[in-house]
C-alpha positions in Angstrom: 18.3 -14.2 60.8 15.5 -11.9 59.7 17.2 -8.8 61.0 20.6 -9.6 59.5 21.9 -7.6 56.5 23.4 -9.5 53.6 27.1 -9.5 53.7 29.1 -8.7 50.6 32.6 -9.9 49.9 35.2 -7.3 49.3 36.3 -9.1 46.2 32.8 -9.2 44.6 31.6 -6.2 42.6 28.3 -4.6 43.6 25.3 -5.9 41.5 21.7 -5.0 40.8 18.8 -7.4 41.2 19.6 -9.1 37.8 23.2 -9.7 38.9 24.8 -7.3 36.4 27.7 -5.5 38.0 27.0 -1.8 38.6 30.4 -1.0 36.8 29.2 -2.6 33.6 25.8 -0.8 33.8 27.6 2.6 34.2 29.8 1.8 31.1 26.7 0.9 29.1 24.9 4.1 30.2 27.9 6.2 29.2 27.9 4.5 25.7 24.1 5.2 25.4 24.7 8.8 26.5 27.5 9.3 24.0 25.6 7.7 21.1 22.5 9.7 22.0 24.5 12.9 22.1 26.2 12.1 18.7 22.8 11.4 17.2 21.3 14.6 18.5 24.3 16.6 17.2 23.9 15.0 13.8 20.2 15.8 13.7 20.9 19.4 14.7 23.6 19.8 11.9 21.1 18.3 9.4 18.5 20.9 10.4 21.1 23.7 10.2 22.2 22.7 6.8 18.6 22.3 5.6 18.0 25.9 6.7 21.0 27.1 4.8 19.8 25.5 1.6 18.5 28.0 -0.9 14.9 27.5 -2.0 15.7 28.9 -5.5 18.3 27.6 -7.9 21.3 29.8 -8.5 20.5 30.3 -12.2 23.0 31.0 -14.9 26.3 32.7 -14.7 25.9 36.3 -15.9 27.9 37.1 -19.0 26.9 40.8 -19.1 29.6 43.5 -18.8 28.2 45.2 -15.6 30.1 43.4 -12.9 33.5 41.9 -11.8 33.8 38.4 -10.5 31.3 35.5 -10.9 27.6 36.3 -10.4 24.7 33.9 -11.1 21.3 35.3 -12.0 17.9 33.6 -11.8 15.0 35.7 -13.1 12.0 34.4 -11.1 9.4 36.8 -12.5 9.6 39.4 -15.3 7.4 42.5 -15.4 4.1 42.2 -17.2 0.9 44.1 -17.6 -0.4 43.1 -14.2 2.8 43.0 -12.1 5.1 45.8 -13.2 8.2 44.7 -11.3 10.8 41.9 -11.6 11.9 39.4 -9.0 15.3 37.8 -9.3 17.8 35.9 -7.3 21.5 36.9 -7.6 24.3 34.8 -6.1 27.8 36.2 -5.9 31.1 34.4 -5.6 33.4 35.9 -2.9 34.7 39.3 -4.1 32.2 39.6 -7.0 30.4 43.0 -7.3 28.1 44.9 -9.6 29.2 48.2 -11.1 27.8 51.4 -9.9 24.2 51.7 -11.1 20.8 53.4 -10.6 17.3 51.9 -10.4 14.9 54.7 -11.6 12.1 53.3 -9.5 14.2 51.8 -6.7 14.9 48.2 -5.6 14.5 46.1 -2.5 17.1 43.4 -1.7 16.3 40.6 0.7 19.7 39.2 1.8 19.4 35.4 1.9 23.0 34.2 2.1 26.4 35.3 3.3 28.0 38.7 3.8 28.1 41.5 1.3 28.6 45.2 0.9 26.1 47.9 -0.1 27.1 51.5 -0.8 25.3 54.6 -2.0 27.3 57.4 -3.8 28.7 59.8 -1.2 28.0 57.6 1.8 30.1 55.0 3.6 29.6 51.4 2.6 27.5 49.1 4.8 28.2 45.5 5.6 25.1 43.4 5.1 24.3 39.9 6.2 21.7 37.1 5.7 18.3 38.4 7.0 19.0 42.1 6.2 16.7 44.1 4.0 18.1 46.9 1.8 16.0 49.6 0.2 17.8 51.1 -2.8 16.1 54.4 -3.2 14.9 55.5 -6.7 17.5 57.4 -8.7 20.4 56.9 -6.3 23.7 55.6 -7.6 24.9 52.6 -5.6 26.7 49.2 -5.9 26.5 45.9 -4.0 28.6 42.8 -3.9 30.1 40.0 -1.9 32.7 40.4 0.8 36.2 39.1 -0.2 35.8 35.9 2.0 32.1 35.0 1.6 29.5 34.3 -1.0 26.5 36.5 -1.0 22.9 36.2 -2.3 19.6 38.0 -2.3 16.2 38.1 -3.8 15.6 41.5 -5.5 12.3 43.1 -6.4 12.7 45.9 -8.9 9.8 48.1 -10.2 9.9 48.6 -13.9 7.5 51.5 -14.5 10.3 54.1 -14.7 12.7 52.2 -16.9 15.5 49.7 -16.7 18.7 49.8 -14.6 21.2 52.5 -15.6 24.7 51.1 -15.5 27.6 53.4 -14.6 31.3 52.9 -14.0 33.1 50.0 -12.4 33.6 49.9 -8.6 37.3 50.6 -8.2 39.6 48.4 -6.0 40.1 51.5 -3.8 36.3 51.8 -3.2 35.9 48.1 -2.6 38.9 47.8 -0.2 37.7 51.0 1.7 34.9 49.0 3.3 35.6 48.7 7.0 34.6 45.3 8.5 
């Protein structure tokens, strides 16, 4: 009898050493796999949404007459005797845009959210995205704003030694709609 193999009945399911049918183990393993996959996906989504969270508050809705649409502004740092530049966060609702304007000493925009437009006078508009850096050259008329379907935000650093922003005319609907996606 030592050389005989154990005979299985055709009607009995295959089992492991602890007499749990292999079919039930496979079902349990599938459940564990699906639950693990779901948990992993949830953790990934939490990480993604945490990365999209702005580190600065939106600020207050701007009530100045130099833009169309809704724009929130948060002045993070104003110029003083040591640091002669301002730092601000601007957040735009979809379709909101600033009027044409000039920064006498220039400006740097660090795009932190969404999709927007940037255009210098006499040049085609650029589509800008989160992660882009825009250098607004000193004395050059330009405008920037959100695309029609997306919000848009940036951190702006603006030197103040040559004076404040000079506001010009509104961006026309024709200029805004001329941006080619």
